[in-house]
N, CA, C and O atoms as a CHARMM CRD file, in Angstrom:
* protein
*
  272
    1    1 UNK  N     -2.73700  -3.72900 -17.13800 PROA 1      0.00000
    2    1 UNK  CA    -2.68400  -5.03700 -18.08000 PROA 1      0.00000
    3    1 UNK  C     -4.27300  -5.31900 -18.34300 PROA 1      0.00000
    4    1 UNK  O     -4.73500  -5.62300 -19.44300 PROA 1      0.00000
    5    2 UNK  N     -4.75500  -5.22000 -17.57100 PROA 2      0.00000
    6    2 UNK  CA    -6.16600  -6.18300 -16.99900 PROA 2      0.00000
    7    2 UNK  C     -7.20900  -5.65300 -17.92200 PROA 2      0.00000
    8    2 UNK  O     -7.11400  -4.44800 -18.15500 PROA 2      0.00000
    9    3 UNK  N     -7.95100  -6.14300 -18.35800 PROA 3      0.00000
   10    3 UNK  CA    -9.21400  -5.70000 -19.31000 PROA 3      0.00000
   11    3 UNK  C    -10.27500  -4.34300 -18.40500 PROA 3      0.00000
   12    3 UNK  O    -10.73700  -4.53100 -17.27900 PROA 3      0.00000
   13    4 UNK  N    -10.42600  -3.37500 -19.00400 PROA 4      0.00000
   14    4 UNK  CA   -11.42700  -3.13000 -18.23400 PROA 4      0.00000
   15    4 UNK  C    -12.69900  -4.03600 -17.50200 PROA 4      0.00000
   16    4 UNK  O    -13.35500  -4.90700 -18.07400 PROA 4      0.00000
   17    5 UNK  N    -12.88700  -3.50700 -15.83700 PROA 5      0.00000
   18    5 UNK  CA   -13.82700  -4.50300 -15.19500 PROA 5      0.00000
   19    5 UNK  C    -14.89300  -3.52300 -14.93700 PROA 5      0.00000
   20    5 UNK  O    -15.15400  -2.65100 -15.76600 PROA 5      0.00000
   21    6 UNK  N    -15.49400  -3.62800 -13.86100 PROA 6      0.00000
   22    6 UNK  CA   -16.87900  -3.12100 -12.75600 PROA 6      0.00000
   23    6 UNK  C    -16.30300  -2.08400 -12.41800 PROA 6      0.00000
   24    6 UNK  O    -15.08500  -2.05900 -12.24000 PROA 6      0.00000
   25    7 UNK  N    -17.03500  -1.09400 -12.27600 PROA 7      0.00000
   26    7 UNK  CA   -16.83800   0.09900 -10.89100 PROA 7      0.00000
   27    7 UNK  C    -15.50700  -0.39700  -9.95200 PROA 7      0.00000
   28    7 UNK  O    -14.30600  -0.13500 -10.01000 PROA 7      0.00000
   29    8 UNK  N    -16.40300  -1.31800  -8.98500 PROA 8      0.00000
   30    8 UNK  CA   -15.62700  -1.52000  -8.03600 PROA 8      0.00000
   31    8 UNK  C    -13.97900  -2.46800  -7.90500 PROA 8      0.00000
   32    8 UNK  O    -13.21300  -2.34700  -6.94800 PROA 8      0.00000
   33    9 UNK  N    -13.73400  -3.39400  -9.13600 PROA 9      0.00000
   34    9 UNK  CA   -12.86900  -3.71100  -9.88500 PROA 9      0.00000
   35    9 UNK  C    -11.72400  -2.72900 -10.31000 PROA 9      0.00000
   36    9 UNK  O    -10.54700  -3.08200 -10.24000 PROA 9      0.00000
   37   10 UNK  N    -12.02500  -1.73000 -10.66700 PROA 10     0.00000
   38   10 UNK  CA   -11.53500  -0.72700 -11.49600 PROA 10     0.00000
   39   10 UNK  C    -10.79700   0.00600 -10.16800 PROA 10     0.00000
   40   10 UNK  O     -9.60900  -0.22300  -9.94100 PROA 10     0.00000
   41   11 UNK  N    -11.66500   0.99000  -9.22800 PROA 11     0.00000
   42   11 UNK  CA   -11.79400   1.80300  -8.18700 PROA 11     0.00000
   43   11 UNK  C    -10.26600   0.28600  -7.32400 PROA 11     0.00000
   44   11 UNK  O     -9.30900   0.73500  -6.69400 PROA 11     0.00000
   45   12 UNK  N    -10.36400  -0.66800  -7.44800 PROA 12     0.00000
   46   12 UNK  CA    -9.57800  -1.57500  -6.22800 PROA 12     0.00000
   47   12 UNK  C     -8.03500  -1.63800  -7.45500 PROA 12     0.00000
   48   12 UNK  O     -6.90300  -1.64100  -6.97000 PROA 12     0.00000
   49   13 UNK  N     -8.19000  -1.67100  -8.60600 PROA 13     0.00000
   50   13 UNK  CA    -6.85500  -1.11300  -9.00400 PROA 13     0.00000
   51   13 UNK  C     -6.34900  -0.60200  -8.63900 PROA 13     0.00000
   52   13 UNK  O     -5.37500  -0.95100  -7.97200 PROA 13     0.00000
   53   14 UNK  N     -6.71400   0.58700  -8.85900 PROA 14     0.00000
   54   14 UNK  CA    -5.93200   2.09600  -9.19200 PROA 14     0.00000
   55   14 UNK  C     -5.69000   2.36200  -7.97200 PROA 14     0.00000
   56   14 UNK  O     -4.64200   2.93500  -7.67300 PROA 14     0.00000
   57   15 UNK  N     -6.60900   2.00100  -7.02800 PROA 15     0.00000
   58   15 UNK  CA    -5.73600   2.25400  -4.79100 PROA 15     0.00000
   59   15 UNK  C     -4.35800   1.35300  -5.44800 PROA 15     0.00000
   60   15 UNK  O     -3.34400   2.00300  -5.70300 PROA 15     0.00000
   61   16 UNK  N     -4.36300   0.39700  -5.61100 PROA 16     0.00000
   62   16 UNK  CA    -3.07800  -0.93900  -5.57500 PROA 16     0.00000
   63   16 UNK  C     -2.17500  -0.11300  -5.82700 PROA 16     0.00000
   64   16 UNK  O     -1.25700   0.18700  -5.06500 PROA 16     0.00000
   65   17 UNK  N     -2.47200   0.53900  -7.48400 PROA 17     0.00000
   66   17 UNK  CA    -1.21800   1.73900  -8.35300 PROA 17     0.00000
   67   17 UNK  C     -1.20500   2.28900  -7.08900 PROA 17     0.00000
   68   17 UNK  O     -0.80800   1.68100  -6.09500 PROA 17     0.00000
   69   18 UNK  N     -1.46200   2.98000  -7.09000 PROA 18     0.00000
   70   18 UNK  CA    -1.31500   4.00600  -6.36600 PROA 18     0.00000
   71   18 UNK  C     -0.52600   4.14000  -4.83700 PROA 18     0.00000
   72   18 UNK  O      0.31700   4.96300  -4.48100 PROA 18     0.00000
   73   19 UNK  N     -1.07600   3.12000  -4.16500 PROA 19     0.00000
   74   19 UNK  CA    -0.09900   2.31600  -2.79400 PROA 19     0.00000
   75   19 UNK  C      1.31800   1.88300  -3.21500 PROA 19     0.00000
   76   19 UNK  O      2.34200   1.72100  -2.55200 PROA 19     0.00000
   77   20 UNK  N      1.10100   1.77300  -4.28100 PROA 20     0.00000
   78   20 UNK  CA     2.29100   0.92500  -4.71700 PROA 20     0.00000
   79   20 UNK  C      3.20400   2.18800  -5.08600 PROA 20     0.00000
   80   20 UNK  O      4.35000   2.18100  -4.63700 PROA 20     0.00000
   81   21 UNK  N      2.70300   3.49900  -6.03500 PROA 21     0.00000
   82   21 UNK  CA     3.57600   3.99100  -6.08200 PROA 21     0.00000
   83   21 UNK  C      3.34500   4.93600  -5.41200 PROA 21     0.00000
   84   21 UNK  O      2.98200   5.89800  -6.08700 PROA 21     0.00000
   85   22 UNK  N      3.40200   5.15200  -4.11100 PROA 22     0.00000
   86   22 UNK  CA     3.19700   6.29600  -2.58200 PROA 22     0.00000
   87   22 UNK  C      5.04900   4.94500  -1.48900 PROA 22     0.00000
   88   22 UNK  O      6.06500   5.27100  -0.87500 PROA 22     0.00000
   89   23 UNK  N      4.44600   3.64100  -1.86900 PROA 23     0.00000
   90   23 UNK  CA     5.65900   3.35000  -1.27200 PROA 23     0.00000
   91   23 UNK  C      6.10400   2.41900  -1.41200 PROA 23     0.00000
   92   23 UNK  O      6.10900   1.38100  -0.75100 PROA 23     0.00000
   93   24 UNK  N      6.76100   2.87200  -2.79200 PROA 24     0.00000
   94   24 UNK  CA     7.89800   2.42500  -3.32100 PROA 24     0.00000
   95   24 UNK  C      8.25100   3.56900  -4.84600 PROA 24     0.00000
   96   24 UNK  O      8.77600   4.68200  -4.82200 PROA 24     0.00000
   97   25 UNK  N      7.88500   3.00900  -5.71000 PROA 25     0.00000
   98   25 UNK  CA     8.36600   3.67100  -7.16500 PROA 25     0.00000
   99   25 UNK  C      8.69300   5.82800  -6.83800 PROA 25     0.00000
  100   25 UNK  O      9.63900   6.45200  -7.32000 PROA 25     0.00000
  101   26 UNK  N      7.61100   6.41200  -5.95600 PROA 26     0.00000
  102   26 UNK  CA     8.61100   7.84700  -6.01600 PROA 26     0.00000
  103   26 UNK  C      8.90900   7.76600  -5.51500 PROA 26     0.00000
  104   26 UNK  O     10.04700   7.99600  -5.92300 PROA 26     0.00000
  105   27 UNK  N      9.07100   7.41300  -3.91700 PROA 27     0.00000
  106   27 UNK  CA    10.07300   7.46600  -2.61800 PROA 27     0.00000
  107   27 UNK  C     11.29000   7.09500  -3.32200 PROA 27     0.00000
  108   27 UNK  O     12.17400   7.94400  -3.20700 PROA 27     0.00000
  109   28 UNK  N     11.67200   5.81900  -4.19000 PROA 28     0.00000
  110   28 UNK  CA    12.56300   5.64100  -4.92600 PROA 28     0.00000
  111   28 UNK  C     13.92400   6.59000  -5.38800 PROA 28     0.00000
  112   28 UNK  O     15.06500   6.97000  -5.12900 PROA 28     0.00000
  113   29 UNK  N     12.49400   6.62300  -6.50400 PROA 29     0.00000
  114   29 UNK  CA    13.33100   7.66900  -7.62900 PROA 29     0.00000
  115   29 UNK  C     13.66000   9.04500  -6.56000 PROA 29     0.00000
  116   29 UNK  O     14.70100   9.65300  -6.80500 PROA 29     0.00000
  117   30 UNK  N     13.06500   9.38900  -5.74900 PROA 30     0.00000
  118   30 UNK  CA    13.51700  10.13200  -5.13400 PROA 30     0.00000
  119   30 UNK  C     14.69500  10.50100  -4.44500 PROA 30     0.00000
  120   30 UNK  O     15.23600  11.59900  -4.30900 PROA 30     0.00000
  121   31 UNK  N     15.07200   9.05300  -3.92400 PROA 31     0.00000
  122   31 UNK  CA    16.44400   9.09000  -3.34500 PROA 31     0.00000
  123   31 UNK  C     17.49400   8.83800  -4.22200 PROA 31     0.00000
  124   31 UNK  O     18.65900   9.02700  -3.87300 PROA 31     0.00000
  125   32 UNK  N     17.07900   8.26900  -5.75800 PROA 32     0.00000
  126   32 UNK  CA    18.24100   7.77200  -7.25100 PROA 32     0.00000
  127   32 UNK  C     18.13000   9.67000  -7.18800 PROA 32     0.00000
  128   32 UNK  O     18.94100  10.39200  -6.60900 PROA 32     0.00000
  129   33 UNK  N     17.60400   9.86700  -7.51600 PROA 33     0.00000
  130   33 UNK  CA    17.35800  11.46900  -8.20700 PROA 33     0.00000
  131   33 UNK  C     18.65200  12.17300  -6.50800 PROA 33     0.00000
  132   33 UNK  O     19.81400  11.76800  -6.56000 PROA 33     0.00000
  133   34 UNK  N     18.39500  12.79200  -5.69100 PROA 34     0.00000
  134   34 UNK  CA    19.19100  13.35400  -4.84300 PROA 34     0.00000
  135   34 UNK  C     20.64400  12.82700  -4.64900 PROA 34     0.00000
  136   34 UNK  O     21.51700  13.54200  -4.15600 PROA 34     0.00000
  137   35 UNK  N     20.80800  11.88300  -4.94900 PROA 35     0.00000
  138   35 UNK  CA    22.22000  10.85900  -5.18000 PROA 35     0.00000
  139   35 UNK  C     22.76100  11.14300  -6.50500 PROA 35     0.00000
  140   35 UNK  O     23.98900  11.06100  -6.51000 PROA 35     0.00000
  141   36 UNK  N     22.37000  11.37600  -7.36100 PROA 36     0.00000
  142   36 UNK  CA    22.25300  11.91500  -8.28600 PROA 36     0.00000
  143   36 UNK  C     23.05800  13.29900  -8.88600 PROA 36     0.00000
  144   36 UNK  O     23.71900  13.57400  -9.88800 PROA 36     0.00000
  145   37 UNK  N     22.56700  14.03700  -7.58500 PROA 37     0.00000
  146   37 UNK  CA    22.73400  15.35600  -7.65600 PROA 37     0.00000
  147   37 UNK  C     21.45800  16.18900  -8.29300 PROA 37     0.00000
  148   37 UNK  O     21.76300  17.31500  -8.68700 PROA 37     0.00000
  149   38 UNK  N     20.18000  15.83900  -8.44300 PROA 38     0.00000
  150   38 UNK  CA    19.18600  16.57600  -8.92900 PROA 38     0.00000
  151   38 UNK  C     17.78700  16.22000  -7.56300 PROA 38     0.00000
  152   38 UNK  O     16.79600  15.49500  -7.47100 PROA 38     0.00000
  153   39 UNK  N     18.51100  17.24700  -6.70800 PROA 39     0.00000
  154   39 UNK  CA    17.68200  17.51700  -5.81800 PROA 39     0.00000
  155   39 UNK  C     15.81100  18.84600  -6.06200 PROA 39     0.00000
  156   39 UNK  O     14.92700  19.25000  -5.30700 PROA 39     0.00000
  157   40 UNK  N     16.05800  18.95400  -7.13200 PROA 40     0.00000
  158   40 UNK  CA    15.23200  19.73900  -8.04200 PROA 40     0.00000
  159   40 UNK  C     14.05800  18.54400  -8.37100 PROA 40     0.00000
  160   40 UNK  O     12.86600  18.57900  -8.06700 PROA 40     0.00000
  161   41 UNK  N     14.60600  17.75700  -8.90500 PROA 41     0.00000
  162   41 UNK  CA    13.39800  16.49900  -9.42000 PROA 41     0.00000
  163   41 UNK  C     13.68500  15.65300  -8.06900 PROA 41     0.00000
  164   41 UNK  O     12.98000  14.78500  -8.58200 PROA 41     0.00000
  165   42 UNK  N     14.00600  15.16800  -6.99800 PROA 42     0.00000
  166   42 UNK  CA    14.13200  14.74500  -6.30100 PROA 42     0.00000
  167   42 UNK  C     13.01400  15.16200  -5.00000 PROA 42     0.00000
  168   42 UNK  O     12.14200  14.38800  -4.60500 PROA 42     0.00000
  169   43 UNK  N     13.27300  16.69100  -4.38700 PROA 43     0.00000
  170   43 UNK  CA    11.71900  17.07200  -4.41700 PROA 43     0.00000
  171   43 UNK  C     10.73400  17.25700  -4.87700 PROA 43     0.00000
  172   43 UNK  O      9.95600  17.77900  -4.07800 PROA 43     0.00000
  173   44 UNK  N     10.13200  16.99700  -6.31500 PROA 44     0.00000
  174   44 UNK  CA     8.88800  16.96900  -7.23200 PROA 44     0.00000
  175   44 UNK  C      9.12300  15.43100  -6.60600 PROA 44     0.00000
  176   44 UNK  O      8.82200  15.61400  -5.42600 PROA 44     0.00000
  177   45 UNK  N      9.45400  14.16300  -6.71900 PROA 45     0.00000
  178   45 UNK  CA     8.31100  13.08900  -6.26700 PROA 45     0.00000
  179   45 UNK  C      8.41200  13.18300  -4.92800 PROA 45     0.00000
  180   45 UNK  O      7.43600  12.73800  -4.32500 PROA 45     0.00000
  181   46 UNK  N      9.35800  13.65900  -4.21700 PROA 46     0.00000
  182   46 UNK  CA     8.40700  13.74000  -2.35200 PROA 46     0.00000
  183   46 UNK  C      7.37700  14.43200  -2.99900 PROA 46     0.00000
  184   46 UNK  O      6.41500  13.69500  -3.21300 PROA 46     0.00000
  185   47 UNK  N      7.26200  15.33800  -3.30500 PROA 47     0.00000
  186   47 UNK  CA     6.03100  16.30600  -3.59100 PROA 47     0.00000
  187   47 UNK  C      4.84500  15.17400  -3.77600 PROA 47     0.00000
  188   47 UNK  O      4.04600  14.78800  -2.92200 PROA 47     0.00000
  189   48 UNK  N      5.02100  14.60700  -5.65800 PROA 48     0.00000
  190   48 UNK  CA     4.17300  13.97200  -6.12800 PROA 48     0.00000
  191   48 UNK  C      3.53800  12.68500  -5.15500 PROA 48     0.00000
  192   48 UNK  O      2.38100  12.26500  -5.18700 PROA 48     0.00000
  193   49 UNK  N      4.56000  12.24700  -4.37000 PROA 49     0.00000
  194   49 UNK  CA     3.92400  11.39400  -2.86600 PROA 49     0.00000
  195   49 UNK  C      2.98200  11.65000  -2.23600 PROA 49     0.00000
  196   49 UNK  O      2.05800  10.87500  -1.99000 PROA 49     0.00000
  197   50 UNK  N      3.09800  12.90400  -1.85000 PROA 50     0.00000
  198   50 UNK  CA     1.93000  13.65900  -0.83500 PROA 50     0.00000
  199   50 UNK  C      0.84700  13.54700  -1.80700 PROA 50     0.00000
  200   50 UNK  O     -0.01700  12.69300  -1.61000 PROA 50     0.00000
  201   51 UNK  N      0.78200  14.36300  -2.91400 PROA 51     0.00000
  202   51 UNK  CA    -0.54900  14.13000  -3.85100 PROA 51     0.00000
  203   51 UNK  C     -0.61300  13.14900  -4.15100 PROA 51     0.00000
  204   51 UNK  O     -1.40300  13.42800  -5.05300 PROA 51     0.00000
  205   52 UNK  N     -0.45500  11.70600  -4.28700 PROA 52     0.00000
  206   52 UNK  CA    -0.80100  10.29800  -4.92400 PROA 52     0.00000
  207   52 UNK  C     -1.48900   9.82600  -3.34700 PROA 52     0.00000
  208   52 UNK  O     -2.61000   9.36300  -3.14000 PROA 52     0.00000
  209   53 UNK  N     -0.26700  10.15900  -2.23900 PROA 53     0.00000
  210   53 UNK  CA    -1.19200   9.69300  -1.50900 PROA 53     0.00000
  211   53 UNK  C     -3.35900  10.00600  -1.48200 PROA 53     0.00000
  212   53 UNK  O     -4.37800   9.32100  -1.56000 PROA 53     0.00000
  213   54 UNK  N     -2.91100  11.68000  -1.29900 PROA 54     0.00000
  214   54 UNK  CA    -4.18400  12.10600  -1.28900 PROA 54     0.00000
  215   54 UNK  C     -5.04000  11.27200  -2.19900 PROA 54     0.00000
  216   54 UNK  O     -6.13300  10.93700  -1.74200 PROA 54     0.00000
  217   55 UNK  N     -4.80300  10.98000  -3.10800 PROA 55     0.00000
  218   55 UNK  CA    -5.54100  10.29100  -4.96000 PROA 55     0.00000
  219   55 UNK  C     -6.44800   8.80300  -4.11300 PROA 55     0.00000
  220   55 UNK  O     -7.54800   8.25200  -4.14400 PROA 55     0.00000
  221   56 UNK  N     -5.22400   8.69700  -3.46900 PROA 56     0.00000
  222   56 UNK  CA    -4.98300   6.77100  -3.42400 PROA 56     0.00000
  223   56 UNK  C     -6.52000   6.82700  -2.01500 PROA 56     0.00000
  224   56 UNK  O     -7.21900   5.82900  -1.83700 PROA 56     0.00000
  225   57 UNK  N     -6.71600   7.99400  -1.30900 PROA 57     0.00000
  226   57 UNK  CA    -7.43100   8.21900  -0.12000 PROA 57     0.00000
  227   57 UNK  C     -8.36900   8.81900  -0.79500 PROA 57     0.00000
  228   57 UNK  O     -9.08500   9.06700   0.17500 PROA 57     0.00000
  229   58 UNK  N     -8.92400   9.23900  -1.65400 PROA 58     0.00000
  230   58 UNK  CA   -10.22300   9.44500  -2.36300 PROA 58     0.00000
  231   58 UNK  C    -10.71400   7.69500  -3.04700 PROA 58     0.00000
  232   58 UNK  O    -11.73300   7.02400  -3.20700 PROA 58     0.00000
  233   59 UNK  N     -9.27200   7.59800  -3.26700 PROA 59     0.00000
  234   59 UNK  CA   -10.01600   6.30700  -4.13800 PROA 59     0.00000
  235   59 UNK  C    -10.80500   5.07100  -2.96600 PROA 59     0.00000
  236   59 UNK  O    -11.76800   4.36100  -3.25400 PROA 59     0.00000
  237   60 UNK  N    -10.31400   5.08800  -2.07900 PROA 60     0.00000
  238   60 UNK  CA   -10.26600   4.18700  -0.78300 PROA 60     0.00000
  239   60 UNK  C    -11.73300   4.96600  -0.54800 PROA 60     0.00000
  240   60 UNK  O    -12.72900   4.26500  -0.72800 PROA 60     0.00000
  241   61 UNK  N    -11.86600   5.86200  -0.29800 PROA 61     0.00000
  242   61 UNK  CA   -13.46800   6.65600  -0.19800 PROA 61     0.00000
  243   61 UNK  C    -14.46700   6.14400  -0.92200 PROA 61     0.00000
  244   61 UNK  O    -15.54700   5.87000  -0.39900 PROA 61     0.00000
  245   62 UNK  N    -14.21800   5.95500  -2.22500 PROA 62     0.00000
  246   62 UNK  CA   -14.78900   5.87500  -3.33500 PROA 62     0.00000
  247   62 UNK  C    -15.46900   4.41500  -3.04600 PROA 62     0.00000
  248   62 UNK  O    -16.58300   3.97600  -2.76400 PROA 62     0.00000
  249   63 UNK  N    -14.06600   3.89000  -3.29600 PROA 63     0.00000
  250   63 UNK  CA   -14.40400   1.86800  -3.05600 PROA 63     0.00000
  251   63 UNK  C    -15.21600   1.49100  -1.39300 PROA 63     0.00000
  252   63 UNK  O    -16.05900   0.71300  -0.94700 PROA 63     0.00000
  253   64 UNK  N    -14.40800   2.50000  -0.95000 PROA 64     0.00000
  254   64 UNK  CA   -15.81900   2.03000   1.22900 PROA 64     0.00000
  255   64 UNK  C    -17.56100   2.48700   0.76300 PROA 64     0.00000
  256   64 UNK  O    -18.58400   2.02200   1.26400 PROA 64     0.00000
  257   65 UNK  N    -17.45700   3.54200  -0.35000 PROA 65     0.00000
  258   65 UNK  CA   -18.88000   3.80400  -0.83200 PROA 65     0.00000
  259   65 UNK  C    -19.90800   3.43600  -2.13000 PROA 65     0.00000
  260   65 UNK  O    -20.72400   4.08900  -2.77900 PROA 65     0.00000
  261   66 UNK  N    -19.50300   2.26300  -2.15100 PROA 66     0.00000
  262   66 UNK  CA   -20.05600   1.23100  -3.15700 PROA 66     0.00000
  263   66 UNK  C    -20.62200   0.56700  -2.45100 PROA 66     0.00000
  264   66 UNK  O    -21.66800   0.02500  -2.80800 PROA 66     0.00000
  265   67 UNK  N    -19.78200   0.30500  -0.47900 PROA 67     0.00000
  266   67 UNK  CA   -20.40200  -0.94300   0.12300 PROA 67     0.00000
  267   67 UNK  C    -21.10500  -0.52900   0.74700 PROA 67     0.00000
  268   67 UNK  O    -21.72600  -1.26300   1.51600 PROA 67     0.00000
  269   68 UNK  N    -21.33600   0.85600   0.70500 PROA 68     0.00000
  270   68 UNK  CA   -22.79200   1.77200   1.62600 PROA 68     0.00000
  271   68 UNK  C    -24.13100   1.37800   1.23800 PROA 68     0.00000
  272   68 UNK  O    -25.10800   1.90600   1.76900 PROA 68     0.00000
């Protein structure tokens, strides 16, 4: 919802969003899907967490690279 900022602000906002997705949203969706009998969907959300962690790590590296 925030306007586009400078590169550092944009990377920080993206990193915060990815961390939130990894910590809360996708794991919660996986649990709900599994509880409702959608094991393949739950597995997909679990896989997505792994991908999002990797993406967050790349964003973190980019953000740290700006400080160098």
